[in-house]
Every structure is written in structure tokens, then in C-alpha cells.
Residue frames relative to the residue before (quaternion, step in Angstrom):
aa qw qx qy qz dx dy dz
M 1.0000 0.0000 0.0000 0.0000 0.00 0.00 0.00
S 0.4441 -0.7252 0.4655 0.2454 3.53 -0.88 0.99
A 0.6399 -0.5363 0.3971 0.3812 3.55 -1.33 0.43
S 0.6230 0.5508 -0.3531 0.4288 3.59 1.05 -0.71
R 0.6341 0.5257 -0.3403 0.4536 3.60 1.05 -0.74
W 0.6371 0.5179 -0.3249 0.4694 3.58 0.99 -0.81
T 0.6470 0.5216 -0.3184 0.4561 3.54 1.00 -0.82
G 0.6466 0.5261 -0.3107 0.4567 3.58 1.01 -0.82
L 0.6592 0.5029 -0.3076 0.4668 3.56 0.96 -0.87
S 0.6588 0.5099 -0.3202 0.4510 3.58 0.91 -0.82
A 0.6522 0.5080 -0.3157 0.4657 3.59 0.97 -0.84
G 0.6519 0.5155 -0.3207 0.4543 3.59 0.99 -0.78
R 0.6518 0.5084 -0.3132 0.4674 3.53 0.98 -0.84
L 0.6366 0.5310 -0.3310 0.4508 3.58 1.01 -0.79
R 0.6592 0.5050 -0.3204 0.4558 3.56 0.94 -0.88
A 0.6460 0.5179 -0.3164 0.4630 3.60 1.01 -0.81
T 0.6390 0.5255 -0.3187 0.4625 3.56 1.02 -0.84
W 0.6497 0.5145 -0.3153 0.4623 3.56 0.97 -0.86
R 0.6500 0.5174 -0.3234 0.4531 3.58 0.95 -0.84
R 0.6542 0.5047 -0.3145 0.4673 3.58 0.96 -0.88
A 0.6494 0.5138 -0.3191 0.4609 3.61 0.96 -0.83
A 0.6501 0.5121 -0.3186 0.4622 3.57 1.00 -0.83
N 0.6375 0.5284 -0.3219 0.4591 3.57 1.01 -0.82
K 0.6599 0.5066 -0.3039 0.4643 3.59 0.97 -0.88
D 0.6395 0.5183 -0.3275 0.4639 3.59 0.99 -0.80
G 0.6557 0.5105 -0.3096 0.4621 3.57 0.97 -0.78
T 0.6422 0.5201 -0.3162 0.4658 3.58 1.02 -0.80
A 0.6534 0.5145 -0.3085 0.4618 3.57 0.96 -0.89
A 0.6456 0.5228 -0.3219 0.4542 3.58 1.00 -0.79
V 0.6522 0.5042 -0.3071 0.4755 3.58 1.00 -0.84
E 0.6554 0.5084 -0.3130 0.4627 3.60 0.94 -0.88
F 0.6527 0.5096 -0.3181 0.4617 3.57 0.97 -0.84
A 0.6470 0.5207 -0.3196 0.4562 3.58 0.99 -0.82
L 0.6621 0.4973 -0.3060 0.4697 3.59 1.06 -0.72
L 0.7214 0.4514 -0.2478 0.4631 3.60 1.01 -0.82
L 0.5288 0.6806 -0.4014 0.3100 3.59 1.14 -0.57
P 0.6677 0.4817 -0.3388 0.4554 3.67 0.79 -0.77
V 0.6371 0.5215 -0.3295 0.4622 3.58 1.03 -0.75
L 0.6636 0.5058 -0.3042 0.4596 3.58 0.94 -0.88
I 0.6458 0.5118 -0.3221 0.4661 3.59 0.99 -0.81
T 0.6460 0.5180 -0.3151 0.4637 3.58 0.99 -0.85
L 0.6474 0.5109 -0.3164 0.4688 3.58 0.97 -0.83
F 0.6406 0.5334 -0.3269 0.4452 3.57 0.96 -0.87
F 0.7080 0.4397 -0.2675 0.4836 3.59 0.76 -1.01
G 0.6097 0.5590 -0.3549 0.4357 3.59 1.08 -0.65
V 0.6656 0.4913 -0.3001 0.4750 3.58 0.94 -0.88
V 0.6730 0.5005 -0.3001 0.4545 3.59 0.89 -0.95
E 0.7099 0.4626 -0.2761 0.4536 3.60 0.77 -1.00
T 0.6421 0.5133 -0.3317 0.4628 3.59 1.00 -0.73
S 0.6403 0.5255 -0.3240 0.4570 3.58 0.99 -0.80
L 0.6668 0.4944 -0.3039 0.4675 3.59 0.93 -0.87
A 0.6444 0.5221 -0.3218 0.4567 3.58 1.02 -0.79
L 0.6549 0.5043 -0.3140 0.4670 3.59 0.98 -0.80
L 0.6333 0.5209 -0.3310 0.4670 3.58 1.04 -0.73
C 0.6500 0.5022 -0.3125 0.4771 3.57 1.00 -0.81
R 0.6286 0.5336 -0.3378 0.4538 3.59 1.00 -0.79
A 0.6447 0.5059 -0.3187 0.4762 3.58 1.01 -0.77
D 0.6469 0.5198 -0.3205 0.4568 3.59 1.01 -0.78
V 0.6125 0.5397 -0.3508 0.4589 3.59 1.06 -0.68
S 0.6433 0.5147 -0.3172 0.4697 3.59 1.01 -0.79
I 0.6608 0.4947 -0.3016 0.4771 3.58 0.95 -0.90
M 0.6302 0.5470 -0.3244 0.4454 3.56 1.01 -0.84
T 0.6587 0.5165 -0.3076 0.4525 3.58 0.94 -0.88
S 0.6857 0.4750 -0.2882 0.4702 3.58 0.85 -0.93
T 0.6281 0.5388 -0.3352 0.4502 3.59 1.08 -0.72
A 0.6494 0.5167 -0.3159 0.4599 3.58 0.94 -0.88
A 0.6637 0.4940 -0.3030 0.4729 3.58 0.93 -0.87
D 0.6567 0.5222 -0.3123 0.4455 3.58 0.95 -0.87
L 0.6603 0.5119 -0.3119 0.4524 3.59 0.94 -0.87
I 0.6704 0.4893 -0.3021 0.4688 3.59 0.92 -0.87
S 0.6672 0.5332 -0.3125 0.4157 3.59 0.93 -0.87
Q 0.6347 0.5454 -0.3324 0.4350 3.60 1.19 -0.41
A 0.5918 0.5970 -0.3607 0.4040 3.59 1.25 -0.27
G 0.3150 -0.7035 0.5961 0.2247 3.52 -1.24 0.51
V 0.7598 0.0499 -0.0033 0.6483 3.51 1.16 -0.86
L 0.2185 -0.7910 0.5618 0.1047 3.56 -0.93 0.92
T 0.1573 -0.7432 0.6393 0.1190 3.53 -1.27 0.56
T 0.6916 -0.4425 0.3532 0.4485 3.56 -1.28 0.14
A 0.6570 0.5180 -0.3083 0.4527 3.57 0.95 -0.88
D 0.6143 0.5542 -0.3493 0.4399 3.60 1.04 -0.74
V 0.6741 0.4883 -0.2956 0.4689 3.57 0.88 -0.94
R 0.6426 0.5171 -0.3213 0.4652 3.57 1.00 -0.82
N 0.6468 0.5156 -0.3180 0.4633 3.59 1.00 -0.75
V 0.6220 0.5247 -0.3402 0.4712 3.59 1.06 -0.69
Y 0.6144 0.5359 -0.3416 0.4675 3.59 0.99 -0.80
S 0.7004 0.4867 -0.2677 0.4483 3.55 0.83 -1.04
A 0.6847 0.4988 -0.2917 0.4442 3.58 0.87 -0.98
S 0.6970 0.4563 -0.2835 0.4750 3.58 0.88 -0.90
G 0.6206 0.5655 -0.3444 0.4200 3.60 1.09 -0.63
T 0.6041 0.5785 -0.3617 0.4118 3.59 1.10 -0.61
I 0.5514 0.6206 -0.3973 0.3911 3.60 1.19 -0.43
L 0.6743 0.5120 -0.2951 0.4428 3.60 1.12 -0.61
Y 0.4441 0.6822 -0.4744 0.3353 3.61 1.22 -0.02
P 0.6042 -0.1730 -0.7777 -0.0131 1.72 -1.91 1.61
Y 0.3999 0.7201 -0.4932 0.2799 3.63 1.20 0.11
Y 0.7680 0.1300 -0.0824 0.6217 3.54 1.10 -0.78
D 0.0023 0.7940 -0.6049 0.0603 3.55 -0.66 1.17
P 0.3620 -0.7707 0.4778 0.2161 3.62 -0.30 1.21
S 0.6802 0.5002 -0.2930 0.4487 3.60 1.11 -0.60
A 0.6391 0.5280 -0.3233 0.4564 3.60 1.27 -0.28
A 0.4622 -0.6862 0.4896 0.2754 3.55 -0.85 0.97
G 0.8197 0.2412 -0.1876 0.4845 3.56 -0.93 0.91
S 0.4555 0.6813 -0.4615 0.3396 3.60 1.24 0.05
A 0.4365 -0.7269 0.4708 0.2437 3.57 -0.71 1.13
M 0.3032 -0.7656 0.5457 0.1556 3.57 -0.76 1.08
P 0.4362 -0.6808 0.5124 0.2893 3.61 -0.98 0.76
T 0.3959 -0.6704 0.5699 0.2626 3.54 -1.20 0.59
I 0.0317 -0.8019 0.5959 -0.0289 3.58 -0.74 1.09
R 0.0079 -0.7887 0.6147 -0.0061 3.57 -0.89 0.95
L 0.1207 -0.7744 0.6205 0.0282 3.53 -0.93 1.03
T 0.0054 0.8250 -0.5604 0.0726 3.57 -0.67 1.12
S 0.2075 -0.7402 0.6252 0.1348 3.54 -1.10 0.80
V 0.0933 -0.7838 0.6139 0.0128 3.55 -0.70 1.16
I 0.1565 -0.8194 0.5492 0.0499 3.58 -0.62 1.13
D 0.6761 -0.4928 0.3702 0.4038 3.54 -1.30 0.38
D 0.2570 -0.7829 0.5511 0.1313 3.56 -0.90 0.97
G 0.5480 -0.6559 0.3759 0.3579 3.58 1.29 0.14
S 0.4910 0.6917 -0.4194 0.3235 3.58 1.24 0.14
G 0.6785 0.5001 -0.3018 0.4455 3.59 1.15 -0.41
A 0.5787 -0.5675 0.4535 0.3706 3.52 -1.28 0.38
V 0.5996 -0.5756 0.4167 0.3681 3.56 -1.12 0.69
G 0.8183 0.2277 -0.1811 0.4957 3.56 -0.86 0.98
Q 0.7019 0.4088 -0.2653 0.5195 3.60 1.27 -0.02
N 0.4500 -0.6786 0.5111 0.2752 3.55 -1.02 0.83
H 0.0533 -0.7968 0.6007 0.0384 3.56 -1.17 0.57
L 0.6464 -0.6138 0.3527 0.2846 3.55 -1.34 0.30
T 0.7658 0.4009 -0.1969 0.4626 3.58 1.06 -0.60
G 0.0170 0.7760 -0.6303 0.0140 3.52 -1.32 0.48
T 0.4259 -0.6848 0.5354 0.2510 3.53 -1.36 0.08
V 0.4866 -0.6609 0.4867 0.2994 3.56 -0.98 0.86
A 0.2410 -0.7637 0.5851 0.1275 3.57 -0.78 1.09
W 0.7596 -0.1805 0.1277 0.6116 3.58 1.01 -0.87
S 0.0658 -0.7882 0.6116 0.0195 3.54 -1.22 0.51
C 0.0850 -0.7890 0.6082 0.0173 3.57 -0.89 1.00
T 0.0955 -0.8160 0.5700 0.0096 3.58 -0.92 0.92
Q 0.2208 -0.7064 0.6546 0.1540 3.52 -1.11 0.82
P 0.3086 -0.7723 0.5160 0.2050 3.64 -0.37 1.11
G 0.0692 0.7987 -0.5930 0.0759 3.53 -1.05 0.79
S 0.7817 -0.3633 0.2480 0.4421 3.54 -1.27 -0.38
G 0.6898 0.4993 -0.2845 0.4403 3.59 1.08 -0.68
T 0.3415 -0.7187 0.5714 0.2009 3.55 -1.30 0.47
L 0.2565 -0.7823 0.5538 0.1244 3.56 -0.73 1.10
S 0.1799 -0.7629 0.6096 0.1183 3.54 -1.24 0.47
P 0.4430 -0.2885 -0.8200 0.2195 1.52 -1.26 2.20
A 0.6667 -0.5319 0.3464 0.3906 3.54 -1.24 0.44
T 0.8005 0.0705 -0.0198 0.5948 3.59 1.05 -0.73
R 0.1602 -0.7308 0.6496 0.1349 3.53 -1.35 0.37
T 0.1274 -0.8258 0.5483 0.0342 3.55 -0.30 1.25
A 0.5998 -0.5734 0.4213 0.3660 3.55 -1.15 0.68
G 0.7789 0.3116 -0.2580 0.4792 3.54 -0.94 0.97
S 0.5696 0.5921 -0.3939 0.4120 3.60 1.22 -0.25
T 0.4835 -0.6785 0.4831 0.2692 3.57 -1.17 0.63
V 0.1270 -0.7753 0.6167 0.0496 3.55 -1.01 0.88
T 0.2176 -0.7481 0.6141 0.1260 3.55 -0.98 0.92
L 0.3060 -0.7796 0.5258 0.1486 3.55 -0.60 1.18
P 0.5844 -0.6078 0.4012 0.3578 3.62 -1.12 0.53
Q 0.7711 0.1194 -0.0747 0.6209 3.57 1.25 -0.47
A 0.6005 -0.5568 0.4223 0.3886 3.56 -1.27 0.27
L 0.0851 0.8396 -0.5223 0.1226 3.55 0.31 1.33
M 0.6343 0.5783 -0.3308 0.3921 3.57 1.14 -0.61
T 0.1631 -0.7761 0.6042 0.0776 3.57 -0.93 0.97
S 0.6538 -0.5178 0.3752 0.4044 3.57 -1.21 0.42
G 0.8396 0.1057 -0.1198 0.5192 3.57 -0.67 1.15
G 0.6022 0.5894 -0.3454 0.4131 3.58 1.26 0.02
S 0.2816 -0.7393 0.5802 0.1934 3.52 -1.28 -0.37
V 0.2401 -0.7364 0.6138 0.1525 3.54 -1.37 0.26
I 0.2745 -0.7355 0.5973 0.1640 3.56 -0.99 0.88
I 0.1167 -0.7794 0.6136 0.0489 3.56 -0.89 0.99
A 0.0877 -0.7593 0.6433 0.0432 3.56 -0.89 1.00
E 0.0309 -0.7971 0.6025 -0.0264 3.56 -0.84 1.03
V 0.0412 -0.7933 0.6072 -0.0167 3.55 -0.94 0.96
A 0.0095 0.7625 -0.6469 0.0030 3.55 -1.08 0.80
Y 0.0078 0.8087 -0.5845 0.0659 3.56 -0.86 1.00
N 0.2967 -0.7380 0.5809 0.1729 3.56 -0.96 0.90
Y 0.1695 -0.8108 0.5567 0.0625 3.56 -0.31 1.30
A 0.0936 -0.7752 0.6239 0.0331 3.55 -0.95 0.95
S 0.4498 -0.6995 0.4866 0.2674 3.57 -0.79 1.02
P 0.4918 -0.6824 0.4490 0.3015 3.62 -0.92 0.83
T 0.7441 0.3607 -0.2215 0.5169 3.62 1.17 -0.45
S 0.1581 -0.8477 0.4934 0.1135 3.61 1.17 -0.62
K 0.3563 0.7259 -0.5109 0.2916 3.58 0.93 0.85
V 0.7708 0.2397 -0.1272 0.5763 3.57 1.04 -0.79
I 0.7308 0.2801 -0.1744 0.5976 3.59 0.91 -0.95
T 0.1040 -0.8649 0.4908 0.0190 3.55 0.07 1.32
G 0.7652 0.3248 -0.1846 0.5243 3.60 1.09 -0.57
P 0.6234 -0.5383 0.3921 0.4097 3.59 -1.21 0.28
L 0.2650 -0.7363 0.6026 0.1569 3.54 -1.14 0.74
V 0.3030 -0.7514 0.5587 0.1773 3.57 -0.76 1.04
M 0.0617 -0.7972 0.6005 -0.0126 3.55 -0.59 1.19
A 0.0446 0.8151 -0.5712 0.0857 3.57 -0.54 1.16
N 0.0301 0.7935 -0.6064 0.0408 3.53 -1.16 0.66
N 0.1836 -0.7638 0.6115 0.0948 3.57 -1.17 0.73
F 0.0447 -0.7844 0.6182 0.0253 3.56 -1.14 0.65
Y 0.1695 -0.7939 0.5817 0.0516 3.56 -0.93 0.99
T 0.1179 0.7761 -0.6126 0.0919 3.55 -0.97 0.88
K 0.4013 -0.6982 0.5343 0.2569 3.57 -1.30 0.16
P 0.5803 -0.5707 0.4340 0.3864 3.60 -1.10 0.57
R 0.3915 -0.7538 0.4861 0.2055 3.56 -0.98 0.83
R 0.7819 0.3697 -0.1704 0.4721 3.57 1.01 -0.78
V 0.7786 0.1554 -0.0845 0.6020 3.58 1.18 -0.49
L 0.5909 -0.5656 0.4278 0.3846 3.56 -1.24 0.31
Q 0.7988 0.0420 0.0108 0.6000 3.55 1.01 -0.85
I 0.2916 -0.7378 0.5840 0.1720 3.57 -0.89 0.97
G 0.3972 -0.7545 0.4758 0.2157 3.57 -0.65 1.11
T 0.6964 -0.4433 0.3587 0.4358 3.55 -1.33 0.24
P 0.5563 -0.6291 0.4122 0.3534 3.63 -0.87 0.88
T 0.4712 -0.6653 0.5080 0.2779 3.55 -0.93 0.96
G 0.7706 0.2633 -0.2206 0.5369 3.57 -0.64 1.11
G 0.5211 -0.6664 0.3945 0.3588 3.57 1.29 -0.09
C 0.6721 -0.4774 0.3718 0.4267 3.53 -1.32 -0.06
P 0.5201 -0.6348 0.4594 0.3398 3.62 -1.07 0.64
């Protein structure tokens, strides 16, 4: 076989190889273009879901912190309640930043529920009467919308003791995703926490009223 024939065969094989490589490159580009929107959606979905879960955990911590701070008081003042709002609100940073314009404020409600006398002496029971309730209005909606003095509250467990009281902290926050690619609307995150006063049986109405 002559050298020219070998040269012809090699050139033909090279051209075929180049064509196959070009075809494969084109297929890969088309596949990548089709998968790219799915990959971007998955990326933003993971990021936004993770941030939302972290915020949900912070709302729970915020609620328990507010209840814990109030339960340590023997006597409350308007300034004390305002400080509890401020201290517990910092837990939501950076989701809620008081110094940032337009930052959604969490709704915080602090309520003292006292014994209504319905239980047997020495036995815990489920119901009580609202002695006082203070609310910091915000973006979230609480349920019930209001707690008025004298209204009856049914507790989730038999927490009420004879002559005692229960502090209820409630928080509701409208979470908005910073990117809004997957989570497009606000998510209402709400949490309740129940505790008992540590220093007195019943914490009186804040001196000076609610802030």
C-alpha cells in the first residue's frame, strides 16, 4: 500500500473524529441549557429554605426568651416591657433590623393569666383569666387577635395552680425571602411559650401601663 493511501485514510479518520467531537460538544451544550433552569431553581430552593428554617428557629428562641425575661420580674414597669420587646427582637437579626427602613417588625404579645378558681385546691387545671396583656404591633397576625382583661384562656396543659398564674409569650412574624425566587410570598411564622413567674405567684399589671 502506498504512502499516499495511508495519508488519505488518516486524513479521513481525522475529519470523522472532528465531526464526532463537534457533535458531542453541541449535544452537551444543549443538555446544559436545558438543565440550567432546573439547577438554578434547586440552588435557590436550598438557600431560601435553609434561611427560612433558620428564621423559624429564631422565632421560637425569641418567644421563649421574652417569656423567660418577663417571668423573672416581681414588679413590671412600662420600661421593663419595652426592654423585653427590644431584647427579644434582636434575636431575629438580620431578618429584622430596627435600624433598617422597611424592616418588618415582629408582633409580640405578653399576657399574664391568673387562676380563675375553677380547679380543686392543690390540683393543677387548664383554665385561667387574663389579668393583663401587652402587645407590640408588627407584621405578623396572632391568634386570637386580642386578649382582653377578664377573658378566659384555656391552656394547652394543666399548668395553672391554685392562686398562681401563667405567663404567655406569643410571637408572629412575616418572613420574606431575601431573593424571592422560590419562596415568593411572606411566610407567617408564629410561636407560643408558657412559663410561670419565678419570684411571685402573680405579676401585677405593668406600672404605667403597656408601652
